NULUM-611605 format. One line per 5 residues: for each residue x, y, z of C-alpha. Coordinates in steps of 0.25 Angstrom, whole numbers, always signed. Layout:
N
X Y Z; ...
% end
This chain:
595
+360 +427 +222; +367 +421 +234; +371 +406 +233; +363 +397 +242; +370 +394 +255
+376 +380 +258; +370 +373 +269; +377 +363 +278; +368 +354 +286; +366 +339 +291
+361 +330 +280; +346 +325 +282; +340 +312 +276; +337 +319 +263; +351 +325 +262
+357 +311 +264; +349 +305 +252; +356 +316 +244; +370 +313 +251; +369 +298 +248
+366 +301 +233; +378 +311 +233; +387 +300 +239; +383 +290 +228; +386 +300 +217
+399 +304 +223; +405 +291 +229; +399 +281 +220; +397 +288 +207; +409 +298 +207
+419 +291 +215; +415 +276 +214; +417 +273 +228; +404 +265 +228; +396 +258 +217
+384 +267 +212; +370 +263 +216; +356 +265 +210; +351 +272 +222; +362 +283 +220
+365 +283 +235; +377 +280 +243; +377 +278 +258; +384 +270 +269; +382 +264 +283
+388 +277 +290; +377 +285 +284; +368 +281 +296; +378 +288 +305; +384 +299 +296
+380 +314 +297; +380 +321 +284; +382 +336 +282; +377 +342 +269; +380 +355 +262
+368 +360 +254; +365 +371 +244; +351 +375 +241; +346 +362 +248; +355 +353 +240
+367 +345 +245; +380 +349 +239; +389 +341 +249; +389 +332 +261; +398 +326 +271
+396 +314 +281; +401 +314 +295; +402 +300 +302; +401 +302 +317; +408 +291 +326
+399 +279 +328; +400 +264 +328; +397 +264 +313; +411 +269 +311; +416 +278 +299
+418 +277 +284; +433 +277 +286; +432 +263 +293; +429 +258 +279; +443 +262 +274
+452 +262 +286; +455 +253 +298; +453 +261 +310; +465 +255 +317; +474 +261 +307
+468 +275 +308; +473 +287 +317; +459 +290 +321; +452 +289 +334; +438 +282 +331
+430 +288 +343; +418 +297 +345; +426 +309 +340; +429 +303 +326; +420 +308 +314
+421 +305 +300; +418 +315 +289; +415 +309 +276; +409 +310 +262; +411 +325 +260
+404 +326 +247; +401 +338 +238; +392 +339 +226; +400 +341 +213; +395 +356 +211
+399 +360 +225; +413 +353 +226; +420 +366 +230; +427 +369 +244; +415 +375 +251
+405 +363 +252; +416 +353 +255; +422 +362 +266; +408 +365 +272; +405 +350 +273
+419 +348 +280; +417 +359 +289; +403 +355 +293; +408 +341 +296; +418 +347 +305
+408 +355 +312; +399 +344 +314; +410 +334 +320; +414 +345 +329; +400 +347 +334
+399 +332 +337; +412 +332 +345; +420 +325 +335; +435 +325 +336; +440 +319 +323
+436 +319 +309; +440 +308 +299; +437 +307 +284; +442 +302 +271; +445 +312 +260
+448 +311 +245; +463 +313 +242; +459 +323 +232; +454 +333 +242; +463 +329 +254
+469 +343 +255; +455 +349 +258; +453 +340 +270; +467 +342 +275; +465 +357 +274
+452 +355 +282; +461 +348 +293; +459 +334 +290; +472 +325 +292; +475 +314 +282
+477 +301 +290; +486 +294 +279; +475 +284 +276; +469 +282 +262; +458 +274 +256
+451 +272 +243; +437 +272 +239; +432 +271 +225; +441 +280 +217; +444 +289 +229
+456 +289 +239; +453 +295 +252; +462 +299 +264; +458 +297 +278; +458 +310 +286
+455 +315 +300; +457 +327 +309; +454 +332 +323; +441 +340 +323; +446 +351 +331
+458 +352 +321; +448 +352 +310; +440 +363 +317; +452 +372 +319; +456 +370 +304
+442 +374 +299; +443 +386 +308; +455 +391 +299; +446 +392 +287; +438 +404 +292
+435 +409 +278; +428 +396 +274; +420 +395 +287; +416 +410 +286; +411 +407 +272
+403 +394 +277; +397 +403 +288; +392 +413 +278; +388 +404 +267; +383 +391 +273
+370 +387 +281; +376 +379 +292; +365 +369 +296; +372 +359 +306; +364 +359 +319
+373 +358 +331; +386 +361 +322; +391 +375 +323; +397 +381 +311; +409 +385 +318
+414 +386 +332; +415 +400 +338; +429 +398 +341; +433 +397 +327; +442 +409 +326
+456 +402 +323; +469 +409 +328; +480 +399 +325; +487 +393 +336; +487 +379 +330
+501 +377 +335; +495 +374 +349; +490 +361 +343; +504 +357 +341; +509 +361 +355
+497 +356 +362; +485 +364 +367; +485 +357 +381; +500 +362 +383; +505 +349 +386
+516 +350 +376; +519 +365 +376; +534 +362 +372; +529 +359 +358; +528 +374 +356
+543 +375 +353; +541 +366 +341; +529 +374 +336; +529 +387 +327; +516 +394 +331
+515 +404 +320; +500 +403 +318; +498 +412 +329; +504 +426 +331; +511 +424 +345
+524 +432 +346; +536 +425 +342; +544 +431 +354; +543 +429 +369; +536 +439 +378
+546 +450 +384; +556 +444 +394; +550 +453 +405; +536 +447 +402; +541 +433 +403
+549 +436 +416; +537 +443 +423; +528 +431 +420; +539 +421 +424; +543 +428 +437
+528 +427 +442; +523 +415 +434; +516 +407 +445; +510 +420 +450; +504 +424 +437
+498 +410 +434; +491 +409 +448; +487 +423 +450; +474 +430 +444; +478 +443 +436
+472 +457 +438; +458 +456 +434; +457 +468 +425; +472 +468 +419; +474 +481 +426
+489 +481 +425; +489 +475 +411; +480 +486 +407; +489 +497 +413; +501 +491 +406
+494 +492 +393; +489 +506 +395; +503 +511 +398; +510 +504 +387; +499 +508 +377
+497 +522 +382; +482 +521 +384; +473 +522 +396; +471 +510 +405; +456 +510 +402
+459 +509 +387; +465 +495 +389; +457 +482 +391; +466 +469 +393; +462 +455 +389
+467 +441 +388; +472 +442 +373; +466 +449 +362; +455 +438 +359; +450 +440 +373
+448 +455 +370; +443 +453 +356; +432 +444 +361; +428 +453 +373; +428 +466 +365
+422 +462 +352; +411 +453 +358; +408 +465 +367; +408 +476 +357; +404 +469 +344
+390 +463 +342; +384 +455 +331; +378 +468 +325; +392 +474 +324; +398 +478 +311
+413 +475 +312; +425 +477 +302; +437 +468 +302; +449 +466 +294; +450 +454 +285
+460 +447 +287; +461 +449 +302; +463 +442 +315; +452 +431 +315; +448 +433 +330
+440 +446 +326; +432 +440 +315; +429 +428 +324; +424 +436 +336; +416 +446 +327
+410 +436 +318; +409 +423 +325; +408 +427 +339; +400 +440 +338; +394 +439 +325
+397 +454 +321; +395 +459 +307; +410 +458 +301; +415 +466 +289; +429 +464 +284
+439 +473 +279; +446 +464 +269; +462 +465 +268; +468 +462 +255; +481 +453 +253
+484 +461 +241; +485 +473 +250; +493 +466 +261; +480 +465 +270; +482 +480 +273
+470 +488 +278; +466 +499 +268; +465 +512 +276; +454 +518 +267; +446 +505 +267
+447 +504 +282; +442 +518 +284; +431 +515 +274; +427 +503 +281; +428 +510 +295
+418 +520 +291; +407 +509 +289; +402 +510 +303; +407 +497 +309; +405 +494 +323
+419 +488 +324; +431 +488 +316; +442 +477 +320; +456 +478 +315; +468 +470 +319
+481 +478 +317; +491 +473 +313; +482 +463 +307; +483 +448 +307; +484 +440 +299
+490 +451 +289; +500 +458 +298; +496 +471 +292; +494 +484 +300; +485 +496 +299
+492 +509 +303; +487 +516 +315; +483 +528 +307; +475 +520 +297; +467 +514 +309
+465 +527 +316; +460 +534 +303; +450 +523 +301; +445 +523 +315; +444 +539 +315
+435 +538 +302; +426 +526 +307; +413 +529 +314; +414 +532 +329; +405 +520 +331
+415 +510 +325; +424 +503 +335; +438 +498 +331; +445 +486 +336; +460 +486 +333
+468 +474 +336; +483 +478 +338; +488 +464 +342; +500 +466 +333; +502 +481 +333
+515 +481 +341; +522 +475 +329; +518 +487 +321; +521 +497 +332; +514 +502 +344
+512 +515 +338; +502 +509 +328; +492 +504 +340; +479 +511 +341; +478 +509 +356
+480 +523 +360; +469 +529 +350; +460 +517 +354; +461 +521 +369; +456 +535 +365
+446 +531 +355; +431 +527 +357; +431 +516 +347; +444 +509 +345; +449 +496 +353
+463 +491 +351; +465 +476 +354; +479 +473 +358; +485 +458 +361; +498 +457 +368
+500 +443 +363; +507 +445 +350; +516 +456 +352; +520 +454 +367; +521 +438 +365
+509 +436 +375; +500 +428 +367; +499 +417 +377; +496 +427 +388; +484 +433 +382
+485 +448 +384; +478 +459 +376; +470 +472 +378; +461 +481 +371; +464 +496 +371
+453 +506 +368; +443 +516 +373; +440 +514 +388; +425 +515 +386; +425 +503 +377
+435 +495 +385; +426 +497 +397; +415 +490 +390; +424 +478 +389; +430 +478 +403
+419 +472 +410; +418 +460 +400; +432 +456 +402; +434 +446 +413; +444 +448 +424
+457 +441 +424; +456 +440 +409; +471 +442 +406; +480 +432 +414; +490 +437 +424
+502 +432 +415; +496 +440 +403; +494 +453 +411; +508 +452 +416; +514 +449 +403
+506 +460 +396; +511 +470 +406; +526 +466 +405; +525 +465 +390; +521 +479 +389
+534 +483 +396; +543 +476 +387; +542 +485 +374; +556 +484 +370; +556 +469 +370
+543 +468 +362; +547 +479 +352; +559 +471 +349; +551 +458 +347; +541 +465 +337
+553 +470 +329; +559 +456 +328; +545 +452 +324; +545 +461 +312; +559 +455 +307
+554 +441 +309; +541 +443 +302; +548 +449 +290; +558 +438 +290; +547 +427 +290
+539 +435 +279; +551 +434 +270; +553 +419 +272; +539 +417 +269; +539 +425 +257
+551 +417 +252; +540 +405 +251; +532 +414 +242; +523 +418 +253; +516 +431 +252
+518 +437 +266; +510 +449 +270; +519 +460 +276; +515 +461 +291; +519 +468 +303
+516 +458 +315; +521 +445 +319; +516 +436 +308; +515 +435 +293; +503 +433 +284
+507 +424 +271; +500 +421 +259; +504 +408 +253; +507 +406 +238; +496 +399 +229
+506 +389 +225; +508 +383 +239; +498 +377 +249; +487 +385 +256; +489 +389 +270
+481 +378 +277; +489 +366 +273; +502 +374 +275; +498 +377 +289; +494 +363 +292
+507 +358 +287; +516 +368 +294; +509 +363 +307; +515 +350 +305; +528 +356 +306
+525 +364 +319; +523 +377 +312; +510 +384 +314; +506 +396 +305; +492 +402 +302
+483 +399 +290; +477 +413 +289; +465 +409 +280; +455 +412 +291; +461 +425 +295
+453 +433 +284; +442 +430 +274; +451 +431 +262; +464 +426 +267; +464 +413 +258
+471 +400 +260; +485 +404 +258; +488 +413 +270; +496 +410 +282; +500 +418 +294
+513 +416 +301; +517 +421 +315; +531 +427 +316; +541 +419 +324; +556 +420 +328
+566 +419 +316; +569 +404 +318; +554 +401 +319; +550 +409 +307; +561 +402 +299
+555 +388 +304; +541 +393 +299; +546 +396 +285; +554 +383 +285; +542 +375 +289
+533 +382 +278; +544 +379 +267; +545 +364 +271; +530 +363 +272; +528 +370 +258
+538 +361 +252; +532 +348 +258; +518 +352 +253; +523 +355 +239; +530 +342 +238
+517 +335 +243; +509 +342 +233; +519 +338 +222; +519 +324 +226; +504 +323 +225
+502 +320 +240; +491 +332 +241; +483 +337 +229; +484 +352 +225; +476 +361 +233
+467 +364 +221; +462 +349 +221; +454 +351 +234; +447 +364 +229; +443 +359 +215
+428 +361 +214; +427 +348 +206; +434 +340 +216; +426 +326 +218; +421 +321 +231
+428 +327 +243; +428 +315 +252; +422 +301 +254; +422 +290 +264; +411 +282 +259
% end
């Protein structure tokens, strides 16, 4: 028998009666913050303004949280702190989230996390900019993990000590997007009943790139990039070929002011020559994401059955599930088998009459590669009606002979997606292409807008394809740098997955911190790496992905990791932060209160 779904909704007047009784039991009886009263109810003046969200199971409230919007009535935190001493802006954008309370039998992570996420979505929908709240010291780690920042202000109420916390709503939203596995579970198991409050934004897919927050997304302080290590995205560590830089530099003002060829004809010819395929088998685009959205939204429908790898580059699951709503099935890759695709399992699944099979090869975040002959055998044994999308963004790191571009161009059902960002050091230019049967690409050409690839990008792509010797040398250097980085990380007792591209996937030891807090602390040192928890449904909370950089930068990354781990270990020994297990205890008492 299936358990009853949790429901998240706004509290009505009947719900408020139950909430006030729960508040009395929790904050008066259990915590002694207030004297007990005969009515068994606890309320305050802010309840005339507060909004309550409630989680119910089978119609009964199992938890609630209160949201205090900006008003002349003020906030609960005013009872404990002098506004003039606080690093907060008290304006129409400040919301206070308070009284996160869960019934004893439901005090696990799910209900509390759902209430916190619901409060965030509600504040976002109302245009809030900042969330403030007061959390119990015993569960402070949980709030920090959600993205709230302690403000070094504490207060005591009854037998409980609280820490004042706050965070920018946009930063909290970005942090929530990193917990894709939890959000997917909520989407499946929770009845979301918050009118006007979407469960999540359509642009939820997270790609890393948080380093630009440190540089400045308005580009006013671009020079800061010299002090930032951007290892949370997989941009090349090396520069574009000198001939590419020279070509663009010599004609920079012309390329910036001039419209490009509308259909990328020269770029298409250059790619066709370099890859040994007909010109009509190539369709350029402004980066692989441009082509993923264009191609899959055209060819895949809500009724399509699609097989993807798990874990795999998150853009595909996002487009297929969240944008299109297709029926997704996953071929799970096992850590025990180093995330390798089992050839027999791939063939077996490929024979199940999927509409599409989508594979990234080499895969990210795993760095593992499926040999060309394995893929060709699986394609040959799949039904003719099944179409294949093979993303070969990193294939040059394995060898151009492993590419399926030529057989795809001669096929009726295989599309190869090729980004020129990572292996040609052109991520900022946004140049990519599809290679496949002309009949399929001809369906897509009228849907691609003119001038979609900028003139600098078209020129850069053409020049890069001529500079094979330079890039082959850089790819060889990348292999050496990756292995050196992997060995340095293994010396930290990290389990590094053997890869073949310009990044490493690492499993952290159980005795140390999880990925999320480590990633946050590294950012304070100017080092940005990727928490890989959201890149697969079973990745767990102790996995990071790190882009390969030059030798000195790689050493700096490892030094920063060592220093951060040492600092976090010392803080735990000193008792500044409770052990991680404390915030996961199902018998943990009340989560937070600002009554």
